[in-house]
N, C-alpha and C positions, 0 to 999 in steps of 0.2 A: 504494500500500500504506500501511497505517496504521503509525504508530510511537508509542512511549510513552517519555517521559523516565524512565529507570530509574536509581536510585542504586546505586553500587558500594561495597562495604565490604571493607576489608582489601586487602593486596597493593599493587602499584604504582598501581592506579587508585583507591585509597581516597579517599572524599570526592567523587569526580566523579559527575556525572549525565550520562549519555549517552542519545541517542535509540536505541532498540532496535526493530527491526521486529517486528511482531506476526504470529503465524501465523493460520491459518484460524479457529481457535477464539477468537481475540482475546487469546491469552496470548503472552508472550515465550518463546523457547526455554528448555528446562530447563538447558542448559549454554551458556555463552558463551565462545568461545575467541578469544583475542587474540594473533596472531602478532607477536613482537617481533624485528626483524632483528638479527642478530649484528653487532657492530662490525667484526669481521675478515672479514665476507662469508661466513661459514659458515652452517650450518643455523640457522634462526630458532628462538628459544625460544617455546613456546606457553603463555600464561597461561590457566588455566581458572577460570571463575567459575560457581557453581551458583545457580540460582534458588531463593529461599526467600520465604516470606510476609513482607511488610513489617510489617503490623500487623493487628489485629482491632478491631472496634468494641466499645465497653464494654458496651453494653446487650444486643445480640443475638449478639455474637461473630462477626460477618460479616467476610469477607475484605476487606482494604482495600489492594490493590496488591501489587507484587512488588519485591524488591531482589535484587542478586547479591552473594554472599559468595565470597571468594577461597578456592580449594581448592589448597593447596600440593602435595598428592599427585598432582594432575592427574587424568587419566582412568582410572588403573589401578584405583582402588577401586570405581567404580560401573559398570564396563563389563559390560553384561548379555549373556549368551550363551544361545541356545536350547539345550535339552538334546540335541536331535537334530542339532545342527550341530557338536558337538565330538567328537573321537575318544576323549576320556577317559570319556565316558558310553556309548560304543559297546560297551565290554566287558561291560556289564550285559545287553545284548540278544543274547548269543551263542546261547543255547539257545532251545527253544520254551517251552511253558507249564510244563513240569516242570523242577525244578532238576537240575543235573548229577549230583548224588549219587544221585538216585532215578529216573533215566531208565529206561524200559522197553526192554529189548533182547532 
């Protein structure tokens, strides 16, 4: 598998350049999670880094690589859910094509 040396910005890995495995498309993953073991042997802390564009070329504005920025909020902010997989969206689909107030009975 291919890997690419990718810089990390912010957080505990600030200034480090680590080899990151590339996916099928040739890009590194959108999020990079680093488990840090607890000193007391408890549950490890997970550091989350998000992939952002490193730079653009001056003349054409083309993409020139990736870097990872530290996300202190973790995965909570960007976790995507499909509308049909959550129970909170199921309440909208109770009736048929007509709203509850105008149902033909």
